[in-house]
C-alpha positions as CSV (number, residue, x, y, z in Angstrom):
1,M,-25.6,109.1,8.8
2,D,-26.2,107.3,5.6
3,Y,-26.1,103.6,6.8
4,K,-28.0,102.4,3.9
5,G,-25.5,103.7,1.5
6,R,-22.5,102.3,3.7
7,M,-24.0,99.0,3.7
8,S,-24.6,99.0,-0.2
9,R,-20.9,99.9,-0.8
10,L,-19.8,97.1,1.7
11,R,-21.9,94.8,-0.4
12,D,-20.3,95.9,-3.5
13,A,-16.8,95.3,-1.9
14,M,-18.1,91.7,-0.9
15,G,-19.0,91.1,-4.4
16,R,-15.4,92.0,-5.6
17,E,-14.0,89.7,-2.8
18,R,-16.4,86.9,-3.7
19,L,-17.7,86.8,-0.3
20,D,-21.3,85.4,0.7
21,V,-21.3,87.0,4.2
22,V,-18.9,89.0,6.4
23,L,-18.5,89.0,10.1
24,I,-17.8,92.4,11.4
25,T,-16.1,92.3,14.8
26,H,-14.2,95.7,15.1
27,L,-16.5,97.9,17.0
28,P,-15.7,101.2,15.0
29,N,-16.6,99.3,11.9
30,I,-19.8,98.1,13.5
31,R,-20.6,101.6,14.5
32,Y,-19.9,102.9,11.1
33,L,-22.3,100.4,9.4
34,C,-25.2,100.3,11.8
35,G,-24.6,103.0,14.4
36,F,-24.2,100.8,17.6
37,T,-22.0,102.6,20.1
38,G,-21.5,99.9,22.7
39,S,-18.6,97.8,23.7
40,A,-19.7,94.5,22.7
41,G,-21.4,93.0,19.7
42,V,-20.9,91.3,16.3
43,L,-22.6,92.4,13.0
44,L,-23.3,89.7,10.6
45,V,-23.6,91.2,7.0
46,A,-25.8,88.7,5.1
47,P,-28.8,88.7,3.0
48,K,-30.6,89.9,6.0
49,P,-28.0,91.7,8.2
50,T,-28.2,90.7,11.9
51,F,-26.4,92.3,14.9
52,F,-25.7,90.1,17.8
53,T,-25.0,91.4,21.4
54,D,-25.8,90.7,25.0
55,G,-28.4,91.7,27.5
56,R,-26.6,94.7,28.7
57,Y,-27.4,96.3,25.5
58,A,-30.8,95.2,24.8
59,E,-32.3,98.7,25.2
60,Q,-29.3,100.5,23.4
61,G,-29.1,98.1,20.6
62,A,-33.0,98.5,19.9
63,A,-32.4,102.4,19.9
64,E,-29.3,102.6,18.0
65,V,-28.9,99.9,15.4
66,V,-30.1,100.8,11.9
67,G,-30.6,98.4,9.0
68,A,-30.0,95.3,10.9
69,K,-32.1,92.9,13.1
70,V,-31.0,93.1,16.8
71,V,-30.6,89.7,18.7
72,I,-29.8,89.4,22.2
73,V,-27.7,86.3,23.2
74,K,-26.7,84.8,26.6
75,G,-23.4,83.5,25.3
76,A,-20.7,84.7,23.0
77,A,-22.0,86.9,20.3
78,L,-19.5,85.6,17.8
79,I,-20.7,81.9,18.2
80,A,-24.3,83.0,18.0
81,A,-23.4,84.7,14.6
82,A,-21.7,81.4,13.5
83,K,-24.8,79.6,14.2
84,Q,-26.9,81.9,12.1
85,I,-24.5,81.4,9.3
86,G,-24.9,77.8,9.3
87,K,-28.7,78.2,9.0
88,I,-28.5,80.5,6.0
89,K,-26.1,78.1,4.2
90,K,-23.5,80.5,2.8
91,S,-20.2,79.1,1.9
92,I,-17.6,81.9,2.0
93,V,-17.5,83.9,5.2
94,G,-15.3,87.1,5.2
95,I,-13.6,87.9,8.6
96,E,-11.7,90.8,9.8
97,A,-8.2,89.5,10.1
98,E,-6.8,92.4,11.6
99,H,-9.2,92.5,14.5
100,L,-10.1,88.9,15.0
101,S,-7.9,87.1,17.5
102,V,-6.7,83.5,16.6
103,S,-8.4,81.9,19.5
104,S,-11.8,83.5,18.3
105,G,-11.0,82.5,14.8
106,D,-10.4,79.0,16.0
107,A,-13.7,79.1,18.1
108,L,-15.6,80.3,14.9
109,A,-14.2,77.5,12.9
110,E,-15.2,74.9,15.4
111,V,-18.8,76.1,15.1
112,L,-19.3,76.5,11.5
113,P,-20.8,73.6,9.5
114,K,-18.4,71.6,7.2
115,G,-18.0,73.3,3.8
116,I,-18.0,76.8,4.8
117,R,-14.7,78.5,4.3
118,L,-13.4,81.4,6.3
119,K,-11.8,84.1,4.2
120,A,-9.5,86.7,5.6
121,T,-10.3,90.3,4.6
122,R,-8.1,93.5,5.5
123,G,-9.3,96.9,5.6
124,M,-12.5,96.4,3.8
125,V,-14.7,98.5,5.9
126,E,-11.7,101.0,6.8
127,T,-11.4,101.6,3.0
128,L,-15.0,102.8,3.0
129,R,-14.5,104.9,6.1
130,M,-11.7,106.9,4.3
131,I,-14.3,109.0,2.4
132,K,-16.3,111.0,4.9
133,E,-19.9,112.0,4.5
134,P,-20.5,115.8,4.9
135,A,-22.4,114.9,8.2
136,E,-19.1,113.2,9.4
137,I,-17.0,116.4,8.5
138,D,-19.4,118.5,10.2
139,I,-18.9,116.5,13.5
140,M,-15.2,116.4,12.9
141,R,-15.2,120.1,12.4
142,E,-16.9,120.5,15.8
143,A,-14.4,118.3,17.5
144,I,-11.5,120.0,15.9
145,D,-12.9,123.5,17.2
146,L,-13.3,122.1,20.7
147,G,-9.8,121.0,20.6
148,C,-8.6,124.4,19.5
149,E,-10.4,126.0,22.5
150,L,-8.5,124.0,24.9
151,L,-5.1,125.7,24.2
152,P,-5.7,128.8,26.3
153,A,-6.1,126.3,29.3
154,A,-2.8,124.5,28.2
155,F,-0.9,127.8,28.0
156,K,-2.0,128.8,31.1
157,A,-0.8,125.6,32.9
158,I,2.7,125.6,31.5
159,R,5.0,127.0,34.1
160,P,8.5,126.2,34.8
161,G,8.6,123.3,37.4
162,E,5.0,122.2,37.0
163,P,4.8,118.5,36.1
164,E,3.9,117.7,32.5
165,V,1.1,115.6,33.8
166,R,-0.6,118.5,35.5
167,V,-0.6,120.5,32.2
168,A,-2.1,117.4,30.5
169,A,-4.7,117.3,33.4
170,E,-5.7,120.7,32.9
171,I,-6.2,120.2,29.0
172,E,-8.4,117.1,29.7
173,Y,-10.2,118.6,32.6
174,A,-11.0,121.5,30.1
175,A,-12.0,119.1,27.4
176,R,-14.7,117.4,29.7
177,K,-16.1,120.7,31.1
178,N,-16.7,121.5,27.3
179,A,-18.5,118.2,26.7
180,A,-15.8,116.0,25.1
181,E,-16.8,112.5,25.6
182,G,-13.0,111.6,26.0
183,M,-9.6,112.1,24.6
184,S,-8.7,110.8,21.3
185,F,-5.5,109.4,22.8
186,E,-3.2,109.7,25.6
187,T,-2.3,113.5,25.9
188,I,1.4,114.3,24.9
189,V,3.1,117.0,26.9
190,A,6.8,117.0,26.3
191,S,9.1,119.6,27.6
192,G,12.6,120.6,27.1
193,P,14.8,117.6,26.0
194,R,11.8,115.3,26.3
195,S,10.2,117.3,23.3
196,A,12.6,115.1,21.1
197,L,10.4,112.2,21.7
198,P,7.7,112.0,19.1
199,H,5.2,110.3,21.4
200,G,6.6,111.8,24.7
201,V,3.4,111.2,26.5
202,A,3.0,113.7,29.7
203,S,5.2,112.5,32.5
204,A,6.1,113.4,36.0
205,A,9.0,115.4,34.6
206,A,8.9,119.1,35.4
207,I,8.5,121.7,32.6
208,A,11.9,123.2,31.8
209,A,12.7,126.8,32.9
210,K,13.5,127.3,29.2
211,G,12.9,125.5,25.8
212,F,10.3,123.9,23.6
213,V,7.1,122.2,24.9
214,V,5.2,119.9,22.6
215,L,1.3,119.6,23.2
216,D,-0.4,116.9,21.1
217,F,-3.9,116.0,21.9
218,G,-7.4,115.4,20.6
219,V,-10.9,115.0,21.9
220,I,-13.8,112.7,20.9
221,L,-17.2,114.2,20.1
222,H,-20.1,112.2,18.9
223,G,-17.6,109.4,18.4
224,Y,-15.3,111.3,16.1
225,C,-11.7,112.2,17.0
226,S,-9.9,115.3,16.6
227,D,-6.0,115.8,16.7
228,M,-3.8,118.7,16.8
229,T,-0.1,119.6,17.9
230,R,1.2,122.9,18.7
231,T,4.8,123.7,19.9
232,V,5.5,126.5,22.4
233,H,8.4,128.1,23.8
234,V,9.0,128.7,27.5
235,G,10.9,132.0,27.8
236,A,12.5,133.8,24.8
237,A,13.6,131.7,22.1
238,S,17.0,132.2,20.5
239,Q,17.6,133.0,16.8
240,D,18.5,129.3,16.2
241,E,15.4,128.0,17.9
242,R,13.4,130.5,15.9
243,D,14.9,129.3,12.7
244,L,14.2,125.7,13.6
245,Y,10.7,126.4,14.2
246,R,10.3,128.3,11.1
247,A,11.7,125.3,9.1
248,V,9.1,123.0,10.5
249,L,6.3,125.6,9.9
250,D,7.3,126.1,6.4
251,A,7.3,122.2,6.0
252,Q,3.8,121.9,7.4
253,M,2.6,124.6,5.2
254,S,4.0,123.2,2.1
255,A,2.4,119.9,2.9
256,V,-1.0,121.5,3.4
257,S,-0.8,123.2,0.3
258,A,0.1,119.9,-1.6
259,C,-3.5,118.5,-0.4
260,L,-5.3,118.6,-3.6
261,P,-7.6,116.0,-5.0
262,G,-5.5,113.6,-7.1
263,A,-2.2,114.3,-5.5
264,K,-0.2,111.0,-4.5
265,L,0.1,110.8,-0.8
266,G,3.8,110.3,-1.2
267,D,4.2,113.6,-2.8
268,V,2.3,115.4,0.1
269,D,4.9,113.6,2.4
270,A,7.6,114.9,0.1
271,A,6.4,118.4,0.0
272,A,7.2,118.5,3.7
273,R,10.6,116.6,3.6
274,D,11.9,118.8,0.6
275,V,11.5,121.9,2.6
276,L,13.3,120.4,5.6
277,K,16.1,119.0,3.3
278,H,16.9,122.7,2.3
279,S,17.7,123.3,6.0
280,K,19.5,119.9,6.2
281,L,16.9,118.7,8.8
282,D,15.1,116.1,6.9
283,K,17.1,113.4,8.7
284,Y,15.6,114.5,11.9
285,F,11.9,113.9,10.6
286,T,11.5,110.3,11.8
287,H,7.9,109.5,11.0
288,S,5.2,109.8,8.3
289,T,3.6,113.3,7.5
290,G,0.1,112.2,8.5
291,H,-2.7,109.9,8.7
292,G,-6.4,109.7,8.3
293,V,-8.7,110.4,11.2
294,G,-12.2,109.7,12.1
295,L,-14.0,107.2,14.2
296,E,-10.4,106.2,15.3
297,I,-7.4,108.5,15.7
298,H,-5.4,106.6,13.1
299,E,-7.2,105.6,10.1
300,P,-6.3,105.0,6.4
301,P,-4.9,106.7,4.4
302,R,-1.1,107.0,5.6
303,L,0.9,109.8,4.2
304,A,4.3,108.5,3.9
305,Q,7.2,108.2,1.6
306,G,6.3,106.1,-1.5
307,Q,2.7,106.0,-1.1
308,K,1.0,105.8,-4.4
309,E,-2.7,106.3,-3.4
310,V,-4.1,109.6,-4.2
311,L,-6.2,112.0,-2.3
312,R,-10.0,112.1,-3.0
313,P,-12.7,114.5,-1.9
314,G,-14.0,113.4,1.4
315,M,-10.7,112.2,3.1
316,V,-9.9,113.7,6.3
317,I,-6.2,113.7,7.0
318,T,-3.6,115.1,9.5
319,I,-0.4,117.1,8.4
320,E,2.2,116.9,11.0
321,P,5.9,117.1,10.2
322,G,8.3,117.4,12.9
323,V,12.0,117.7,13.8
324,Y,13.5,115.9,16.7
325,L,17.1,116.7,17.8
326,A,17.9,113.9,20.4
327,G,18.7,115.3,24.0
328,K,18.1,118.9,22.9
329,C,14.4,119.5,21.4
330,G,11.8,118.7,19.2
331,I,9.0,120.6,17.3
332,R,6.0,119.3,15.6
333,I,3.1,121.2,14.1
334,E,-0.2,119.5,13.3
335,D,-3.4,120.5,11.5
336,V,-6.3,118.5,10.2
337,V,-7.2,118.9,6.6
338,A,-10.5,117.9,4.6
339,I,-10.1,117.2,0.9
340,T,-12.7,118.9,-1.3
341,E,-13.6,118.8,-4.8
342,S,-11.4,121.7,-5.8
343,G,-8.8,121.8,-3.0
344,Y,-8.7,121.4,0.7
345,E,-10.4,122.9,3.8
346,L,-8.1,123.5,6.8
347,L,-10.2,122.4,9.7
348,T,-7.7,123.4,12.4
349,S,-8.1,127.1,13.3
350,A,-5.5,127.7,16.0
351,K,-2.7,129.9,15.2
352,K,0.7,128.3,14.3
353,E,3.1,131.2,14.8
354,L,5.7,130.7,17.6
355,I,4.1,131.4,21.0
356,E,6.6,132.3,23.9
357,I,5.3,131.7,27.3
């Protein structure tokens, strides 16, 4: 990974924000900037970057951290970083406002010498993370392939009367057997009327004797997340159900085709909604069309109505329109797409045609 380049780009952003130093407290951002994968630490981005952590991570920090001095502390890493700031006498300190609690901010302010000002930053590192390096996309491609390989286990587990949680368990067990570090988020298995819940995580409810089942899951591999949704049907689908599924699939494929460098995010969202509007289904599409994915399952950018930001090469996003008819059924189809210099690469290889089980 290009840790040197990442740090250089962060320093450029700091210059634009007129920051002398920045305290990085969000663990995914720390991992992105210096490679540390543990669960506790603070990265001080100063003229000489320093990573503070406790004794549990002395060996791990020495092995993983790139481009920063590792300091092992007995107390709170944040307080140790604040004391270091006092020594280097820098006056404007950036903090990750979205990730630092009020109590931690107060504790930080108490330790810092007078004359040093805290300045809130929002999404400074996350903005850098939107553009993936080729090595990151290679890892994500591997994670997405692994996710696709789990579908046979899911299909085999789907039987009328089986609890949704048992289907989720089979997916997660297969993921672990195939070397996944974990799941990207709580696995969604939603059957029958519960398929109309966009975030219907697996429950004790039984798989319905007939109807749609939404499967939404992802795996973590080498720290990077995958994300995929497929909707299958238990038993033979009616013509109305087939038409409903076809409308969602057409909307999804239309949005994928709109994923071109320079396209506005809002226009990609509109590509999906316009297709559903023709079938008078757009009012049942109740969430955004997609989001960025990487070290976290939800990252910038957000593909939603009115979004002015444009797609750029290196962005990796989900495309996941859905239709949800309360009390009846729901359908969602989701792929991951990487934006290239000339178009896009569809990273998800699993078939999308309606599968009847």
